VEXNULO-435544 format. One line per field, with one value per residue (C-alpha): residue number from 1; residue in three letters; chain; y, z, x negated. Coordinates in Angstrom, 3 decimals. Layout:
BEGIN
i <- (NUM, ...)
aa <- (ALA, ...)
ch <- (A, ...)
yy <- (Y, ...)
zz <- (Z, ...)
xx <- (X, ...)
This chain:
BEGIN
i <- (1, 2, 3, 4, 5, 6, 7, 8, 9, 10, 11, 12, 13, 14, 15, 16, 17, 18, 19, 20, 21, 22, 23, 24, 25, 26, 27, 28, 29, 30, 31, 32, 33, 34, 35, 36, 37, 38, 39, 40, 41, 42, 43, 44, 45, 46, 47, 48, 49, 50, 51, 52, 53, 54, 55, 56, 57, 58, 59, 60, 61, 62, 63, 64, 65, 66, 67, 68, 69, 70, 71, 72, 73, 74, 75, 76, 77, 78, 79, 80, 81, 82, 83, 84, 85, 86, 87, 88, 89, 90, 91, 92, 93, 94, 95, 96, 97, 98, 99, 100, 101, 102, 103, 104, 105, 106, 107, 108, 109, 110, 111, 112, 113, 114, 115, 116, 117, 118, 119, 120, 121, 122, 123, 124, 125, 126, 127, 128, 129, 130, 131, 132, 133, 134, 135, 136, 137, 138, 139, 140, 141, 142, 143, 144, 145, 146, 147, 148, 149, 150, 151, 152, 153, 154, 155, 156, 157, 158, 159, 160, 161, 162, 163, 164, 165, 166, 167, 168, 169, 170, 171, 172, 173, 174, 175, 176, 177, 178, 179, 180, 181, 182, 183, 184, 185, 186, 187, 188, 189, 190, 191, 192, 193, 194, 195, 196, 197, 198, 199, 200, 201, 202, 203, 204, 205, 206, 207, 208, 209, 210, 211, 212, 213, 214, 215, 216, 217, 218, 219, 220, 221, 222, 223, 224, 225, 226, 227, 228, 229, 230, 231, 232, 233, 234, 235, 236, 237, 238, 239, 240, 241, 242, 243, 244, 245, 246, 247, 248, 249, 250, 251, 252, 253, 254, 255, 256, 257, 258, 259, 260, 261, 262, 263, 264, 265, 266, 267, 268, 269, 270, 271, 272, 273, 274, 275, 276, 277, 278, 279, 280, 281, 282, 283, 284, 285, 286, 287, 288, 289, 290, 291, 292, 293, 294, 295, 296, 297, 298, 299, 300, 301, 302, 303, 304, 305, 306, 307, 308, 309, 310, 311, 312, 313, 314, 315, 316, 317, 318, 319, 320, 321, 322, 323, 324, 325, 326, 327, 328, 329, 330, 331, 332, 333, 334, 335, 336, 337, 338, 339, 340, 341, 342, 343, 344, 345, 346, 347, 348, 349, 350, 351, 352, 353, 354, 355, 356, 357, 358, 359, 360, 361)
aa <- (MET, LYS, ILE, LYS, SER, ILE, GLU, THR, PHE, THR, THR, ARG, GLN, LEU, SER, VAL, VAL, ARG, VAL, THR, SER, GLU, ASP, GLY, LEU, GLN, GLY, TYR, GLY, GLN, MET, ALA, PRO, TYR, HIS, ALA, ASN, ILE, SER, ALA, LEU, VAL, LEU, HIS, GLN, GLN, VAL, ALA, PRO, HIS, ALA, LEU, GLY, ALA, ASP, ALA, ASN, ASP, ILE, GLU, ALA, LEU, VAL, GLU, THR, VAL, VAL, ARG, GLU, GLU, HIS, LYS, PHE, PRO, GLY, SER, TYR, ILE, CYS, ARG, ALA, VAL, GLY, GLY, LEU, ASP, THR, ALA, LEU, TRP, ASP, LEU, LYS, GLY, LYS, ARG, ALA, GLY, LYS, SER, VAL, SER, GLU, LEU, LEU, GLY, GLY, ARG, PRO, GLY, LYS, VAL, PRO, VAL, TYR, GLY, SER, SER, MET, LYS, ARG, ASN, ILE, THR, PRO, GLN, ALA, GLU, ALA, GLU, ARG, ILE, ALA, ARG, LEU, LYS, GLU, THR, GLN, GLY, PHE, GLU, ALA, PHE, LYS, ILE, ARG, ILE, ALA, ASN, ASN, PHE, GLY, ASN, ASP, VAL, ASP, VAL, TYR, PRO, GLY, ARG, SER, GLU, GLU, VAL, VAL, ARG, ALA, VAL, ARG, ALA, ALA, ILE, GLY, ASP, ASP, THR, GLN, LEU, TYR, VAL, ASP, ALA, ASN, SER, GLY, LEU, THR, PRO, ALA, LYS, ALA, ILE, GLU, MET, GLY, LYS, MET, LEU, ALA, GLN, TYR, GLY, VAL, CYS, HIS, PHE, GLU, GLU, PRO, CYS, PRO, TYR, MET, GLU, LEU, GLU, TRP, THR, LYS, GLN, VAL, ALA, ASP, ALA, LEU, ASP, ILE, PRO, VAL, THR, GLY, GLY, GLU, GLN, ASP, THR, ASP, LEU, ALA, GLN, PHE, ARG, ARG, MET, ILE, GLN, MET, ARG, ALA, VAL, ASP, ILE, VAL, GLN, PRO, ASP, ILE, CYS, TYR, VAL, GLY, GLY, ILE, SER, ARG, ALA, MET, GLU, VAL, ALA, ARG, MET, ALA, GLU, ALA, ALA, GLY, MET, THR, CYS, THR, PRO, HIS, ALA, ALA, ASN, LEU, SER, MET, LEU, THR, VAL, PHE, THR, LEU, HIS, MET, VAL, THR, ALA, ILE, PRO, ASN, ALA, GLY, LYS, TYR, MET, GLU, TYR, THR, ILE, GLU, GLU, ASP, ALA, TRP, THR, ASN, GLY, LEU, PHE, THR, GLU, PRO, LEU, GLN, VAL, ILE, ASP, GLY, GLN, VAL, GLN, VAL, PRO, GLN, GLY, PRO, GLY, TRP, GLY, ILE, THR, VAL, ARG, PRO, GLU, TRP, LEU, GLU, GLN, ALA, ASP, TYR, GLN, ILE, SER, GLU)
ch <- (A, A, A, A, A, A, A, A, A, A, A, A, A, A, A, A, A, A, A, A, A, A, A, A, A, A, A, A, A, A, A, A, A, A, A, A, A, A, A, A, A, A, A, A, A, A, A, A, A, A, A, A, A, A, A, A, A, A, A, A, A, A, A, A, A, A, A, A, A, A, A, A, A, A, A, A, A, A, A, A, A, A, A, A, A, A, A, A, A, A, A, A, A, A, A, A, A, A, A, A, A, A, A, A, A, A, A, A, A, A, A, A, A, A, A, A, A, A, A, A, A, A, A, A, A, A, A, A, A, A, A, A, A, A, A, A, A, A, A, A, A, A, A, A, A, A, A, A, A, A, A, A, A, A, A, A, A, A, A, A, A, A, A, A, A, A, A, A, A, A, A, A, A, A, A, A, A, A, A, A, A, A, A, A, A, A, A, A, A, A, A, A, A, A, A, A, A, A, A, A, A, A, A, A, A, A, A, A, A, A, A, A, A, A, A, A, A, A, A, A, A, A, A, A, A, A, A, A, A, A, A, A, A, A, A, A, A, A, A, A, A, A, A, A, A, A, A, A, A, A, A, A, A, A, A, A, A, A, A, A, A, A, A, A, A, A, A, A, A, A, A, A, A, A, A, A, A, A, A, A, A, A, A, A, A, A, A, A, A, A, A, A, A, A, A, A, A, A, A, A, A, A, A, A, A, A, A, A, A, A, A, A, A, A, A, A, A, A, A, A, A, A, A, A, A, A, A, A, A, A, A, A, A, A, A, A, A, A, A, A, A, A, A, A, A, A, A, A, A, A, A, A, A, A, A, A, A, A, A, A, A)
yy <- (2.957, 6.516, 8.361, 10.949, 12.463, 12.299, 13.280, 13.589, 13.497, 14.891, 15.457, 16.566, 12.911, 11.055, 11.590, 9.078, 9.176, 8.277, 7.755, 7.581, 6.158, 7.326, 4.540, 5.717, 2.914, 4.121, 2.943, 4.038, 4.437, 6.404, 8.575, 8.113, 9.402, 12.567, 16.041, 14.444, 17.857, 18.712, 15.417, 16.172, 19.516, 17.814, 15.228, 17.786, 20.258, 17.985, 14.449, 14.920, 16.774, 13.674, 11.222, 12.705, 11.126, 8.393, 4.655, 3.534, -0.032, 0.755, 1.597, 0.860, 2.931, 5.871, 5.905, 5.928, 8.639, 10.883, 10.277, 10.922, 14.033, 15.506, 14.760, 18.266, 17.448, 14.027, 12.314, 12.007, 14.186, 13.183, 9.525, 9.975, 11.653, 9.162, 6.347, 7.590, 7.481, 4.056, 2.400, 3.827, 2.516, -0.979, -0.958, 0.179, -2.527, -5.199, -4.097, -4.103, -7.627, -8.936, -9.939, -8.888, -6.934, -9.980, -12.077, -9.420, -9.566, -13.358, -14.152, -15.738, -13.603, -15.899, -15.417, -13.647, -14.279, -10.933, -9.611, -7.193, -3.905, -1.466, 2.208, 3.431, 4.596, 6.619, 3.444, 1.729, -1.602, -3.344, -1.819, -2.760, -6.320, -6.640, -5.429, -7.568, -10.673, -9.896, -9.608, -12.878, -14.548, -12.900, -12.563, -15.320, -13.296, -15.400, -12.416, -8.827, -5.750, -3.186, 0.162, 0.562, 3.469, 6.782, 8.115, 9.747, 9.852, 9.929, 7.228, 8.834, 6.415, 7.521, 7.188, 5.359, 1.590, 1.700, -0.375, -3.403, -3.045, -3.238, -6.109, -8.058, -7.401, -8.301, -11.447, -12.614, -11.926, -13.712, -16.591, -18.071, -19.490, -16.037, -14.149, -10.732, -7.892, -4.474, -1.115, 1.585, 4.147, 5.513, 6.074, 4.770, 5.215, 2.029, 1.360, 1.749, -0.262, -3.146, -3.015, -2.956, -5.817, -8.065, -7.356, -8.141, -11.483, -12.528, -12.159, -14.032, -10.983, -11.978, -8.618, -5.385, -2.604, 0.650, 0.727, 3.787, 6.931, 5.413, 7.464, 6.282, 2.986, 2.512, 2.825, 0.287, -2.093, -1.948, -3.128, -5.832, -7.171, -7.277, -9.006, -12.371, -10.823, -9.842, -6.077, -4.555, -1.226, 0.703, 2.021, 5.656, 5.302, 6.503, 6.189, 2.855, 3.557, 3.841, 0.487, -0.968, 0.287, -0.941, -4.436, -4.657, -3.599, -5.747, -2.809, -4.745, -8.382, -7.715, -4.957, -3.030, -0.761, 1.151, 1.017, 4.534, 6.112, 4.513, 5.441, 2.663, -1.054, -0.923, 0.478, -1.618, -4.742, -3.653, -3.422, -6.911, -8.237, -6.655, -8.308, -11.651, -11.586, -11.059, -13.861, -11.430, -11.281, -8.411, -7.484, -4.303, -1.553, -1.134, 0.908, 2.032, 0.706, 2.981, 1.512, 0.950, -2.281, -3.461, -2.752, -4.637, -7.681, -7.992, -7.486, -10.058, -12.799, -12.181, -12.113, -15.319, -13.649, -12.226, -12.511, -15.063, -12.335, -9.053, -5.908, -5.082, -2.223, -2.865, 0.819, 2.253, 5.593, 7.734, 9.076, 5.618, 4.709, 4.316, 4.688, 1.581, -0.686, -4.032, -3.712, -5.989, -8.540, -10.554, -14.117, -16.715, -14.356, -14.015, -11.446, -12.331, -10.410, -8.525, -10.459, -9.120, -7.234, -4.583, -3.983, -5.703, -2.807, 0.110, 3.538, 4.824, 7.545, 9.278, 9.595, 11.019, 13.538, 15.016, 15.410, 18.329, 17.701, 18.506, 17.287, 17.376, 16.438)
zz <- (-11.218, -11.246, -8.720, -6.886, -4.413, -3.211, 0.371, 2.194, 5.897, 6.294, 8.774, 7.886, 7.728, 6.423, 4.174, 4.069, 0.959, 0.893, -2.420, -2.654, -5.695, -6.906, -4.986, -1.692, -1.247, 0.116, -0.168, 1.812, 0.606, 1.537, -0.099, 0.549, 3.946, 4.522, 3.370, 2.845, 3.014, -0.296, -1.841, -0.739, -2.524, -5.692, -5.428, -5.217, -7.703, -10.386, -9.951, -8.886, -12.079, -14.098, -11.640, -10.710, -12.848, -14.081, -13.824, -10.327, -11.515, -14.344, -11.968, -14.120, -17.051, -14.818, -13.093, -16.385, -17.746, -14.818, -15.212, -18.967, -18.694, -16.036, -18.080, -17.564, -13.857, -13.841, -10.810, -7.115, -6.150, -9.018, -8.299, -4.553, -5.159, -7.734, -5.448, -2.827, -5.362, -6.670, -3.259, -2.244, -5.477, -4.878, -1.411, -2.960, -5.628, -3.031, -0.875, -3.885, -4.829, -1.249, -1.789, -0.422, -2.673, -2.526, -4.085, -6.697, -7.737, -7.951, -4.565, -1.288, 1.892, 4.126, 6.305, 4.909, 6.156, 6.904, 7.575, 10.416, 8.884, 10.939, 10.002, 12.297, 11.746, 14.972, 17.010, 18.155, 16.530, 19.889, 20.626, 17.124, 17.584, 20.979, 19.870, 16.718, 18.709, 21.098, 18.233, 16.760, 20.075, 20.819, 17.357, 15.400, 12.562, 10.257, 8.451, 9.237, 7.354, 8.809, 7.613, 6.412, 4.775, 5.060, 3.297, 0.121, 2.004, -1.012, 0.497, 3.944, 6.663, 9.825, 11.334, 9.932, 10.106, 11.356, 8.452, 9.095, 12.849, 12.686, 10.197, 12.347, 15.557, 14.121, 12.413, 15.685, 17.526, 15.115, 14.045, 10.614, 10.362, 10.007, 6.730, 6.829, 4.443, 4.268, 2.872, 1.834, 0.860, -2.153, -0.034, -2.184, -5.476, -7.541, -6.444, -2.763, -3.134, -4.727, -1.956, 0.607, -1.142, -0.854, 2.867, 3.155, 1.415, 4.191, 6.658, 4.526, 3.566, 0.933, -0.099, -0.881, -1.293, -3.179, -3.026, -5.308, -5.840, -7.131, -10.325, -11.444, -13.021, -14.748, -11.419, -9.799, -12.714, -12.236, -8.681, -9.591, -12.305, -9.976, -6.981, -6.259, -3.580, -5.089, -5.568, -5.115, -5.808, -7.168, -4.078, -5.075, -8.713, -10.045, -13.826, -15.374, -18.245, -15.711, -14.230, -17.733, -18.302, -14.892, -15.623, -19.233, -18.391, -15.236, -13.133, -10.140, -9.354, -7.285, -8.001, -5.094, -6.060, -3.249, -3.772, -2.460, -4.241, -7.649, -7.880, -6.286, -6.572, -10.304, -11.224, -8.621, -10.108, -13.546, -12.218, -10.719, -14.094, -15.867, -13.370, -13.683, -17.490, -17.011, -14.445, -11.593, -8.007, -6.805, -3.123, -2.595, -0.303, 2.831, 5.395, 7.846, 9.570, 7.822, 5.339, 3.040, 4.860, 4.528, 0.787, 0.434, 2.330, -0.179, -3.137, -2.245, -1.857, -5.460, -7.350, -8.253, -8.090, -4.580, -2.422, 0.372, 2.978, 2.887, 4.526, 7.942, 9.996, 13.563, 14.443, 16.278, 14.655, 16.648, 13.462, 12.467, 15.883, 16.022, 12.284, 11.847, 14.181, 13.286, 14.344, 12.554, 14.559, 13.876, 15.144, 14.374, 11.814, 9.852, 9.491, 8.590, 5.670, 7.123, 6.554, 4.968, 1.813, 0.375, 2.545, 5.499, 7.882, 9.277, 9.592, 13.083, 13.136, 15.894, 13.593, 10.785, 13.080, 14.148, 10.589, 8.189, 5.872, 2.205, -0.423, -4.215, -5.678)
xx <- (27.127, 25.787, 23.628, 25.721, 23.255, 19.648, 18.853, 15.544, 14.742, 11.268, 8.481, 4.969, 3.905, 6.968, 9.956, 12.797, 14.977, 18.669, 20.419, 24.216, 25.993, 29.372, 31.155, 29.634, 27.068, 23.714, 20.124, 17.065, 13.506, 10.416, 7.816, 4.115, 2.973, 0.933, 2.011, 5.424, 7.085, 5.420, 6.552, 10.120, 10.027, 8.785, 11.555, 14.329, 12.867, 11.396, 12.741, 16.356, 17.418, 16.510, 18.063, 21.443, 24.137, 21.775, 22.464, 21.448, 20.840, 18.407, 15.575, 12.514, 13.789, 14.724, 11.329, 9.450, 11.788, 10.888, 7.140, 7.366, 9.522, 7.239, 4.113, 2.761, 2.469, 0.811, -0.563, -0.034, 2.909, 5.195, 4.453, 4.950, 8.292, 9.542, 8.405, 10.848, 13.652, 12.599, 12.441, 15.828, 17.367, 15.975, 17.560, 20.848, 20.662, 19.987, 22.902, 25.223, 24.130, 23.975, 20.344, 16.971, 14.618, 12.348, 15.103, 15.892, 12.239, 12.305, 10.770, 11.807, 11.760, 9.738, 6.668, 3.602, 0.041, -1.618, -5.098, -5.688, -6.824, -8.885, -8.627, -11.402, -14.944, -15.088, -15.427, -18.590, -19.422, -19.102, -15.688, -14.498, -15.709, -14.042, -10.622, -10.679, -11.629, -8.768, -6.272, -7.491, -6.775, -3.400, -1.849, -3.528, -5.037, -7.203, -8.737, -9.738, -10.901, -13.288, -14.650, -18.226, -20.106, -18.227, -15.153, -16.529, -19.810, -22.164, -24.396, -24.340, -23.242, -21.421, -24.877, -27.919, -27.463, -23.870, -22.458, -24.639, -24.219, -20.424, -20.437, -22.886, -20.947, -17.549, -18.822, -20.369, -17.108, -14.744, -16.956, -17.414, -13.888, -12.274, -12.382, -14.035, -13.174, -14.835, -13.739, -16.201, -13.521, -15.431, -18.517, -21.367, -23.198, -23.705, -27.288, -26.452, -23.244, -25.148, -27.726, -24.907, -23.131, -26.184, -26.265, -22.546, -23.042, -25.383, -22.509, -19.984, -17.912, -15.344, -13.784, -15.673, -13.130, -13.593, -17.411, -17.726, -15.626, -12.393, -12.160, -15.618, -14.554, -17.908, -19.710, -17.412, -17.876, -21.653, -21.142, -18.633, -20.936, -23.932, -22.331, -20.768, -18.512, -15.120, -14.912, -11.474, -9.787, -6.837, -5.082, -5.571, -4.555, -1.209, -1.574, -0.602, -2.985, -5.828, -4.834, -4.814, -8.374, -9.477, -8.176, -9.314, -12.871, -12.958, -14.020, -12.674, -11.983, -8.862, -6.304, -4.755, -1.852, -0.147, 3.626, 4.218, 1.232, 1.805, 5.486, 7.495, 8.131, 8.863, 5.442, 3.583, 5.168, 3.976, 0.417, 0.784, 1.964, -1.012, -3.338, -1.574, -1.935, -5.671, -5.954, -6.596, -5.353, -3.144, -3.435, -1.381, -2.638, -0.495, -2.369, 0.329, 3.447, 5.910, 8.409, 5.408, 4.569, 8.181, 8.127, 4.844, 6.104, 8.941, 6.626, 3.987, 6.597, 7.629, 4.313, 2.467, -0.955, -0.739, -3.842, -3.983, -3.452, -1.536, -2.907, -1.429, -2.812, -3.954, -3.563, -0.559, 0.257, 2.680, 4.263, 5.538, 6.964, 10.716, 11.237, 13.380, 15.296, 13.726, 10.056, 7.622, 5.658, 2.536, 2.982, 0.331, -1.169, 2.085, 4.865, 8.434, 9.916, 12.926, 16.122, 19.294, 20.228, 17.935, 14.876, 16.527, 15.881, 17.873, 16.278, 17.010, 19.694, 17.724, 14.721, 16.837, 18.519, 15.171, 13.833, 14.249, 17.193, 17.701, 20.173, 20.460, 23.831)
């Protein structure tokens, strides 16, 4: 069955992709958030010419064809654009087969334990601790992730001592029975990251994410080798060869591909398989409540090396509100994978009508 048309519905933050096959069946996907209007342009100008008329069922081969043919433009925007195509095609394939994407990938669409992921650094340690303790009580989270250091801060904290203050406050608020993750967002050099990691160990932190600038694999490896706390990373990476290097050199202990950044489910599953072959855990990055979290729920039910908890943001971003009709809910620290064929969700017609429209056919 061939691809007849590719449509996008775009705001500055989000772009939903709709693919129609020659028999009229439609599938919905999404490109990575942020500057999504640029990703939509790339999709129509550079990806669509390779995809129109191609076999809608041979998703993996089509995705890699696009990445190969656009080799002069490697990296983020090609992968963001092709990820929108990929995720729409998986929805289409699921609808055609009458199965969820989870089932197509070999999984079972059940309930997924999640960790509550804070996105804030502009919050006092006490306020962070109070809201996390409240969410533990009301939604049953058994694990949380908080932000330390500063985003690409080059060893400069939000203010001196803030990292230890927030870790101490949150640990006191949630007790020792709740797992605590931290994310440094590329903020530290190796020496400072190792120093920070030793402090984190004292508070029982079990996940140290992206301690060093993400492209500096050798720096991250220094940290991973020096610490007992698992070091994690990979959310920013788009090149499968870079993931291969990362895994082979054990730069991290846990691999974190982002489905929308890396180029869709097909490529994220390949990263998970690489990690599985090396005996490593794969905990995908899912930092907002757009369709990305839906995609990730399906993925983690289908990989044998998924982490114990999946990322689930505790922030309420206005730009994701009202995107689809089946809102996700955390109940007893778990989220149900949406039921039904494909992704199991329906993008709201009202959202589509308000977005900028473009079609390639």
